[in-house]
C-alpha positions as CSV (number, residue, x, y, z in Angstrom):
1,M,-34.9,14.0,26.3
2,T,-35.1,11.1,28.6
3,A,-32.0,10.7,31.3
4,G,-31.1,7.4,29.2
5,E,-31.3,9.6,25.8
6,E,-29.2,12.4,27.7
7,R,-26.7,9.4,28.1
8,F,-26.4,8.2,24.6
9,C,-26.1,11.6,23.5
10,H,-23.6,13.4,25.9
11,P,-21.3,10.5,27.8
12,G,-19.1,10.9,30.5
13,P,-15.1,11.0,30.4
14,R,-14.7,7.8,31.2
15,Q,-17.3,6.6,28.1
16,E,-15.3,8.5,26.3
17,I,-12.3,6.5,26.9
18,T,-13.8,3.3,26.6
19,G,-15.4,4.3,23.8
20,M,-12.0,5.5,21.8
21,V,-10.3,2.0,23.1
22,I,-12.8,0.0,21.4
23,F,-12.5,2.0,18.5
24,G,-9.1,1.9,17.8
25,G,-9.6,-2.0,18.3
26,I,-12.4,-2.1,15.5
27,L,-9.3,-0.3,13.5
28,A,-7.1,-2.8,14.1
29,L,-9.4,-5.5,13.2
30,A,-10.3,-3.6,9.8
31,A,-7.0,-3.3,9.2
32,G,-6.4,-7.2,10.1
33,L,-9.0,-8.8,7.7
34,R,-8.1,-6.3,4.8
35,A,-4.4,-6.8,4.8
36,C,-4.0,-10.9,5.7
37,K,-2.1,-12.2,3.2
38,L,-2.8,-9.0,0.6
39,G,-0.2,-10.5,-1.7
40,Q,-1.0,-14.3,-1.6
41,L,-3.6,-14.3,-4.7
42,S,-2.8,-12.8,-8.1
43,F,-4.5,-10.1,-9.8
44,W,-7.0,-10.8,-12.3
45,Y,-8.7,-8.8,-15.2
46,D,-9.8,-5.6,-13.6
47,E,-6.7,-5.2,-11.6
48,I,-4.9,-6.1,-14.5
49,V,-6.3,-3.3,-16.5
50,T,-5.7,-1.0,-13.4
51,M,-2.1,-2.1,-13.1
52,R,-1.4,-1.3,-16.7
53,L,-2.3,2.1,-15.9
54,A,-0.8,2.4,-12.6
55,T,2.4,1.6,-14.3
56,A,2.5,3.7,-17.3
57,P,6.1,5.2,-17.6
58,T,4.2,8.8,-18.1
59,L,0.9,10.6,-17.3
60,A,0.5,11.1,-21.1
61,T,0.9,6.9,-21.1
62,L,-1.6,6.5,-18.5
63,F,-4.4,8.7,-20.2
64,D,-3.8,7.0,-23.4
65,R,-3.9,3.5,-22.1
66,L,-7.0,4.8,-20.0
67,F,-8.9,6.0,-23.1
68,Q,-7.6,1.8,-24.8
69,I,-8.5,-0.4,-22.1
70,D,-10.2,0.9,-19.3
71,A,-14.4,0.5,-19.7
72,T,-14.7,3.0,-16.8
73,R,-12.5,5.9,-18.0
74,A,-12.2,6.9,-14.8
75,P,-8.3,8.4,-14.1
76,L,-8.2,9.5,-10.2
77,H,-7.4,6.2,-8.9
78,P,-5.0,5.4,-11.1
79,L,-3.3,9.0,-10.9
80,L,-3.1,7.9,-7.3
81,L,-1.9,4.5,-8.0
82,Q,0.7,5.6,-10.2
83,R,2.2,7.5,-7.6
84,W,1.8,5.3,-4.2
85,I,3.3,2.0,-6.2
86,G,6.3,4.4,-7.1
87,L,6.9,4.4,-3.6
88,F,5.9,1.2,-2.3
89,G,6.6,-1.0,-5.9
90,S,4.2,-3.1,-7.7
91,S,3.6,-6.0,-6.1
92,E,0.1,-7.5,-5.7
93,A,0.6,-6.7,-2.0
94,A,1.5,-3.0,-3.0
95,G,-0.9,-2.6,-5.5
96,R,-3.3,-3.5,-3.2
97,S,-2.4,-1.6,-0.2
98,L,-4.0,1.9,-1.3
99,S,-7.6,0.2,-1.2
100,V,-6.4,-1.1,2.4
101,V,-5.7,2.0,3.4
102,C,-8.8,3.7,1.6
103,G,-10.6,0.7,3.7
104,I,-9.5,1.4,7.1
105,V,-10.5,5.1,6.6
106,T,-13.9,3.9,5.7
107,V,-14.3,2.6,9.1
108,G,-13.3,5.6,10.5
109,L,-15.3,7.9,8.6
110,V,-18.4,5.5,9.0
111,Y,-18.0,5.9,12.7
112,W,-17.8,9.4,12.4
113,I,-21.2,9.5,10.4
114,G,-22.5,7.6,13.2
115,L,-21.4,9.8,15.4
116,L,-22.6,13.0,13.4
117,V,-26.0,11.7,12.6
118,F,-26.8,9.5,16.3
119,D,-24.7,8.8,18.9
120,R,-21.6,7.2,19.6
121,A,-23.0,3.6,20.6
122,T,-24.2,4.3,16.5
123,G,-20.9,5.0,15.5
124,L,-18.8,2.3,17.5
125,W,-21.5,-0.4,16.1
126,A,-21.8,0.7,12.4
127,A,-17.6,0.5,12.3
128,W,-17.8,-3.2,13.7
129,L,-20.2,-3.5,10.6
130,A,-18.0,-1.8,8.4
131,A,-14.7,-3.5,9.6
132,I,-16.4,-7.1,9.0
133,S,-18.9,-6.3,6.3
134,P,-17.9,-8.9,3.6
135,P,-18.1,-6.4,0.4
136,L,-16.0,-3.4,1.9
137,V,-13.1,-5.9,3.0
138,Y,-13.4,-8.3,-0.2
139,Y,-13.0,-4.5,-2.3
140,S,-10.2,-3.3,-0.1
141,R,-8.2,-6.2,-0.8
142,E,-8.1,-5.3,-4.6
143,A,-6.3,-3.1,-7.0
144,R,-9.7,-1.2,-8.1
145,M,-11.1,2.2,-7.6
146,Y,-14.1,0.8,-5.4
147,A,-12.6,1.1,-1.8
148,L,-11.6,4.8,-2.8
149,L,-15.0,5.5,-4.4
150,V,-16.6,4.4,-0.9
151,M,-14.2,6.6,1.1
152,I,-15.1,9.4,-0.7
153,A,-19.2,8.5,-1.0
154,C,-18.6,8.8,3.2
155,L,-16.0,11.8,3.3
156,C,-18.9,13.6,1.5
157,W,-21.4,12.7,3.5
158,G,-20.0,13.1,6.5
159,L,-18.6,16.7,5.7
160,L,-22.8,17.6,4.7
161,F,-23.8,16.2,8.0
162,S,-20.7,18.2,9.9
163,L,-22.6,21.1,8.2
164,R,-25.0,21.0,10.6
165,K,-23.2,21.4,13.6
166,S,-21.1,24.3,11.9
167,S,-21.2,25.6,8.7
168,S,-18.1,27.4,7.2
169,H,-16.3,28.4,4.0
170,G,-13.4,25.3,4.5
171,K,-16.2,22.9,5.2
172,S,-18.4,23.7,2.3
173,I,-15.1,24.0,0.2
174,A,-13.8,20.5,1.1
175,Y,-17.3,19.1,0.2
176,A,-17.4,20.3,-3.0
177,L,-14.0,19.4,-4.0
178,C,-15.0,15.5,-2.6
179,L,-17.8,15.7,-4.6
180,A,-15.7,16.5,-7.7
181,A,-13.7,13.8,-6.6
182,L,-16.4,11.1,-6.6
183,V,-17.3,12.1,-10.3
184,Y,-13.4,11.6,-11.2
185,C,-13.3,8.2,-9.7
186,H,-15.7,6.5,-11.2
187,P,-18.7,7.3,-13.2
188,L,-21.1,5.7,-10.4
189,G,-20.0,8.6,-8.6
190,L,-22.8,10.9,-10.8
191,L,-25.2,9.1,-8.9
192,M,-23.8,9.6,-5.8
193,A,-23.4,13.1,-6.5
194,A,-27.0,13.7,-7.4
195,T,-27.8,12.2,-4.3
196,L,-25.9,14.1,-2.2
197,G,-27.6,17.0,-3.8
198,L,-31.1,16.0,-3.3
199,G,-30.7,15.5,0.2
200,S,-29.0,18.8,1.4
201,F,-31.4,20.5,-1.0
202,L,-34.7,19.1,1.3
203,F,-32.6,19.9,4.4
204,V,-31.1,22.8,2.6
205,R,-31.9,24.9,5.9
206,Q,-30.1,22.8,8.2
207,F,-26.9,22.2,5.9
208,F,-26.5,25.7,4.2
209,D,-28.4,28.0,5.7
210,R,-30.0,29.3,2.1
211,R,-30.3,27.9,-0.9
212,Q,-28.0,30.5,-2.9
213,R,-25.4,28.9,-0.7
214,W,-26.4,25.6,-1.4
215,L,-26.5,26.5,-5.4
216,G,-22.7,28.0,-5.1
217,V,-21.4,24.9,-3.7
218,H,-22.8,22.8,-6.1
219,L,-22.2,24.3,-9.2
220,A,-18.7,24.7,-8.1
221,A,-18.5,21.1,-7.9
222,L,-20.1,20.4,-11.2
223,L,-17.9,22.5,-13.0
224,L,-15.0,21.2,-11.7
225,A,-16.0,17.8,-12.9
226,A,-17.9,18.7,-16.1
227,P,-14.9,18.8,-18.3
228,W,-14.7,15.0,-17.6
229,I,-18.3,13.9,-18.0
230,R,-18.5,13.9,-21.4
231,H,-16.0,10.6,-21.3
232,Y,-18.2,8.7,-19.5
233,F,-21.0,8.5,-22.1
234,D,-18.8,8.2,-25.8
235,H,-18.5,4.9,-25.6
236,D,-20.6,1.4,-25.1
237,P,-20.1,-0.4,-21.8
238,E,-17.7,-3.4,-21.5
239,F,-20.0,-5.7,-19.4
240,L,-23.7,-5.9,-19.5
241,S,-25.7,-7.8,-17.1
242,G,-29.0,-8.2,-18.9
243,R,-32.5,-6.5,-17.4
244,L,-32.8,-8.2,-13.9
245,P,-36.5,-8.3,-12.1
246,L,-37.4,-5.8,-9.3
247,K,-36.5,-8.2,-6.4
248,F,-32.5,-7.9,-7.2
249,L,-33.0,-4.1,-6.5
250,I,-34.9,-4.6,-3.3
251,G,-32.5,-7.3,-2.5
252,T,-29.2,-4.9,-3.1
253,P,-28.5,-4.6,0.8
254,I,-28.2,-8.4,1.9
255,G,-25.3,-8.4,0.5
256,F,-23.7,-5.7,2.8
257,I,-24.0,-8.8,5.5
258,G,-25.3,-11.6,4.6
259,G,-28.0,-14.3,4.8
260,N,-31.3,-13.9,2.6
261,S,-34.7,-12.5,2.3
262,V,-35.6,-13.0,5.7
263,V,-32.3,-11.6,7.5
264,L,-33.0,-8.6,5.3
265,L,-36.5,-8.1,6.7
266,G,-35.5,-8.8,10.3
267,L,-32.9,-6.0,10.0
268,L,-35.3,-3.8,8.5
269,I,-37.8,-4.5,11.4
270,L,-34.5,-3.4,13.5
271,I,-33.6,-0.5,11.8
272,G,-37.6,0.7,12.2
273,F,-37.3,0.0,15.9
274,G,-34.1,1.7,16.4
275,L,-35.8,4.7,14.7
276,L,-39.0,4.7,16.9
277,L,-37.4,4.9,19.8
278,R,-35.6,7.7,19.1
279,R,-38.5,10.2,18.8
280,G,-37.8,11.7,21.8
281,V,-34.3,12.9,20.2
282,F,-35.2,13.9,16.9
283,A,-38.2,15.9,17.6
284,G,-39.0,18.0,14.6
285,Y,-38.2,18.0,10.6
286,S,-34.8,19.6,10.8
287,D,-33.9,16.5,13.7
288,W,-34.4,14.2,11.0
289,S,-32.4,15.5,7.9
290,G,-29.4,13.0,9.3
291,P,-31.5,9.7,8.9
292,A,-33.7,10.8,6.0
293,C,-30.2,11.5,3.9
294,L,-29.0,8.1,5.2
295,V,-31.9,6.7,3.6
296,L,-31.6,8.5,0.6
297,W,-28.3,7.5,0.4
298,L,-29.3,3.8,0.7
299,V,-32.0,4.0,-2.2
300,V,-31.3,6.4,-4.6
301,P,-28.1,5.5,-6.4
302,P,-29.3,2.1,-6.8
303,T,-32.6,2.7,-8.0
304,L,-30.9,5.6,-10.8
305,L,-29.1,2.6,-12.0
306,Y,-31.6,0.2,-11.7
307,A,-34.1,2.4,-13.9
308,Y,-30.8,3.3,-16.1
309,S,-30.5,-0.5,-16.9
310,W,-33.9,-0.4,-17.7
311,L,-34.0,3.0,-20.1
312,G,-30.7,2.5,-21.3
313,N,-27.5,0.0,-21.0
314,P,-28.1,-3.0,-18.6
315,V,-25.7,-2.5,-16.2
316,F,-27.1,-3.4,-13.1
317,G,-26.4,-6.1,-11.2
318,P,-22.4,-6.6,-9.7
319,S,-21.9,-6.0,-6.3
320,R,-19.2,-3.3,-6.7
321,Y,-21.8,-0.8,-8.1
322,T,-24.0,-0.6,-5.3
323,L,-21.1,-0.8,-2.8
324,Y,-21.0,2.7,-1.8
325,T,-24.5,2.4,-0.4
326,A,-23.5,-0.3,1.8
327,P,-22.2,2.4,4.8
328,A,-25.4,3.7,5.3
329,Y,-27.4,0.7,5.4
330,L,-24.5,-0.5,8.2
331,I,-25.2,2.5,9.8
332,L,-29.0,2.2,10.2
333,V,-28.7,-1.0,11.4
334,A,-26.1,0.1,13.9
335,Q,-28.6,2.7,15.2
336,G,-31.2,-0.2,15.9
337,L,-28.9,-2.3,17.0
338,A,-27.6,0.5,19.9
339,R,-31.0,0.6,21.3
340,L,-31.5,-2.9,22.1
341,P,-31.6,-4.7,25.6
342,L,-28.2,-5.6,26.6
343,L,-28.7,-9.5,26.7
344,T,-30.5,-8.9,22.8
345,R,-28.4,-6.6,21.3
346,A,-25.3,-9.2,22.6
347,C,-27.4,-12.0,20.6
348,V,-27.8,-10.1,17.6
349,A,-24.6,-8.7,17.3
350,V,-23.2,-12.7,18.0
351,A,-25.8,-13.8,14.9
352,L,-24.5,-11.3,12.9
353,A,-21.1,-12.0,13.1
354,L,-21.6,-15.7,12.7
355,L,-23.5,-14.9,9.6
356,I,-20.8,-12.4,8.5
357,V,-17.6,-15.0,9.1
358,L,-19.2,-17.9,6.8
359,E,-19.5,-15.1,3.9
360,L,-16.2,-13.9,4.4
361,G,-14.5,-17.6,4.1
362,A,-16.7,-18.2,1.1
363,T,-16.2,-14.7,-0.8
364,V,-12.7,-12.8,0.7
365,Y,-10.4,-15.7,2.0
366,A,-11.1,-18.7,-0.6
367,P,-7.9,-20.0,-2.4
368,G,-9.1,-20.4,-5.3
369,L,-11.0,-16.8,-5.6
370,K,-8.7,-15.8,-8.4
371,A,-6.6,-17.9,-10.8
372,D,-3.1,-18.1,-9.5
373,W,-1.6,-17.1,-13.1
374,R,1.9,-16.0,-11.0
375,A,2.6,-19.7,-9.5
376,F,1.9,-20.9,-13.6
377,S,4.4,-18.2,-14.5
378,T,6.9,-18.9,-12.2
379,E,6.9,-22.8,-13.4
380,L,6.9,-21.8,-16.8
381,A,9.6,-19.5,-16.2
382,A,11.9,-22.2,-14.5
383,R,11.1,-24.7,-17.5
384,M,12.1,-22.4,-20.4
385,A,15.0,-21.5,-18.2
386,R,16.3,-24.9,-18.6
387,S,15.7,-25.2,-22.4
388,P,16.2,-21.5,-23.6
389,G,15.7,-22.0,-27.5
390,T,12.2,-23.9,-27.1
391,K,9.1,-22.4,-28.6
392,V,6.5,-22.0,-25.8
393,T,2.9,-21.5,-26.6
394,V,0.0,-20.9,-23.8
395,F,-3.6,-21.0,-25.5
396,V,-6.1,-19.6,-23.2
397,K,-9.9,-20.0,-21.7
398,S,-11.6,-18.0,-19.5
399,S,-14.1,-19.6,-17.0
400,D,-16.3,-16.4,-18.0
401,P,-18.2,-18.2,-20.7
402,V,-18.6,-14.8,-22.4
403,R,-15.4,-13.1,-22.2
404,N,-11.8,-14.5,-22.6
405,T,-10.5,-12.0,-19.9
406,E,-7.5,-14.8,-18.8
407,I,-5.9,-13.6,-21.8
408,Q,-5.0,-10.1,-20.3
409,T,-4.0,-12.0,-17.3
410,A,-1.9,-14.4,-18.9
411,R,0.0,-11.6,-20.8
412,Y,0.8,-9.6,-18.1
413,Y,2.4,-12.6,-16.1
414,L,3.9,-15.1,-18.1
415,P,6.9,-15.0,-19.7
416,G,7.6,-12.2,-22.4
417,R,9.1,-15.2,-24.9
418,C,4.9,-17.1,-24.9
419,R,3.3,-17.0,-27.6
420,I,-0.2,-16.4,-25.8
421,V,-3.3,-17.1,-27.6
422,P,-6.6,-17.4,-27.0
423,L,-8.2,-20.9,-27.1
424,E,-11.1,-20.1,-29.6
425,N,-8.1,-19.1,-32.3
426,A,-6.6,-22.9,-31.4
427,V,-8.6,-24.2,-34.3
428,S,-8.8,-21.3,-36.8
429,A,-5.3,-21.4,-37.3
430,R,-4.5,-21.9,-41.2
431,P,-2.7,-25.0,-42.0
432,G,1.3,-24.8,-41.9
433,N,0.5,-22.4,-38.7
434,E,0.1,-25.0,-35.8
435,P,2.4,-24.2,-32.9
436,S,6.0,-25.9,-32.9
437,G,7.9,-26.6,-29.5
438,E,6.3,-27.0,-26.2
439,V,2.3,-26.3,-26.1
440,Y,-0.1,-25.9,-22.9
441,V,-3.7,-24.8,-22.6
442,A,-4.7,-22.6,-19.4
443,V,-8.1,-23.0,-18.1
444,G,-9.8,-20.9,-15.9
445,S,-11.7,-22.3,-13.1
446,K,-14.3,-21.1,-10.3
447,E,-13.7,-24.4,-8.2
448,G,-12.4,-28.0,-8.8
449,V,-10.1,-28.8,-12.3
450,A,-11.4,-27.4,-15.2
451,R,-12.1,-30.4,-18.4
452,L,-9.6,-29.8,-21.3
453,P,-11.8,-27.9,-23.9
454,L,-11.5,-29.1,-27.3
455,A,-10.1,-32.5,-26.2
456,D,-10.7,-34.1,-29.5
457,V,-8.1,-32.2,-31.1
458,F,-5.2,-31.6,-28.0
459,E,-3.2,-34.9,-26.8
460,I,-2.9,-34.6,-23.2
461,R,0.9,-35.1,-22.0
462,S,0.4,-33.4,-18.4
463,M,-1.8,-31.3,-16.1
464,S,-1.0,-29.1,-13.6
465,A,-3.4,-27.5,-10.7
466,F,-3.3,-24.1,-9.7
467,A,-5.5,-22.0,-7.5
468,G,-8.4,-21.2,-10.1
469,L,-6.1,-22.4,-12.7
470,T,-5.5,-26.0,-14.7
471,V,-3.2,-25.6,-16.8
472,Y,-2.4,-28.9,-19.6
473,R,0.5,-29.5,-21.4
474,V,-0.7,-30.7,-25.0
475,V,0.4,-31.8,-28.5
476,G,-2.0,-30.4,-31.2
477,P,-3.5,-29.0,-32.1
478,H,-4.1,-31.7,-34.9
479,R,-6.8,-31.3,-37.5
480,S,-9.1,-34.0,-38.4
């Protein structure tokens, strides 16, 4: 080991103090990005599903709703969120704050893994990338299970890597419990659990000393998770993406930082460069257990999901389904970044920061990211209070051409006295069943003002524009 490598692996007391100060700043940055204007946007459809589960009055009601309205059938996050909102309330900020905490903890776990596998510099750079990674920030601001899933995946890998340093029954038990928690958190946890099993088996002597112990730990996790696994396969998926070309699988890491295929190629070269320079530190097969498992973490779950999408239900596509592989990619990028010369490292870091800032503005903090049903509900409730006897009908159209998901959001937010109807039912009502009183058509829009659908059957009286939502006050529908 060279003197430079010695300094990387064994920093002095002053370097340790400096590192911890930097780490504290990174955690503060992560918290700020995730908590900033957390309650500004209304819940959207997936979050509404989660909140309906978490606000169930009893556990029995929660599980009844889970099998009725949540296609994932995953119970862990709703159970935790039910307790969470019991303490902090059910507002948008409170419902999302559990994910914020998971996201901040994930940044800390990424630092820990980078430190375990490589060195302190890698841990700090990886934590910085995780703190500002657009998808990690985005899903840490949603009342869904994905931030929790990423956190548990990181905890599993961190515990596994820590077994190389000091093996103990306590760590093995914690690892098995986290494997089971992965499965209860989301069906995709099955893929990550399989990857963890594969990685730990390939380097079984480094992680568990002997195969019997590896088998016992993973059998225990399987027995804990087995009672629930069947529920993931007893129904059709709610969303199908279609069978996508191979380039979508290859380009999966692009979304973790941003950019395009050129940026991805450059960062892959950076990863290879860093690993090449570490040959002096990782001299034997066992030394490569960490980097090799990071590669498995990054590659295997998306590949398995992609294969399943071609052989079974085509669900590969949404970035949230591969989000829990992002930490592996960020750690690998960070270890290459940590080995660059100082000036080059600074230039690359600035370029990545600029790229990420652009992504954050477009995908995380855009004002029209989610339809503002809360603002429309407030305005409508005030209007209804002025005319308490007036009947109100709201026809709802989603920006999604396939599924009218906005109907559930409308039912969650709008006053209970409203009659809420999917817009596609506007012209199918029988004669004499036309709405009376005030009639509105609410149309979700991804950007700008949405045009009034079925303009030939409605007469516009007024229009109001909210973030991600256009509402027309109309007369009709008229029949030709």
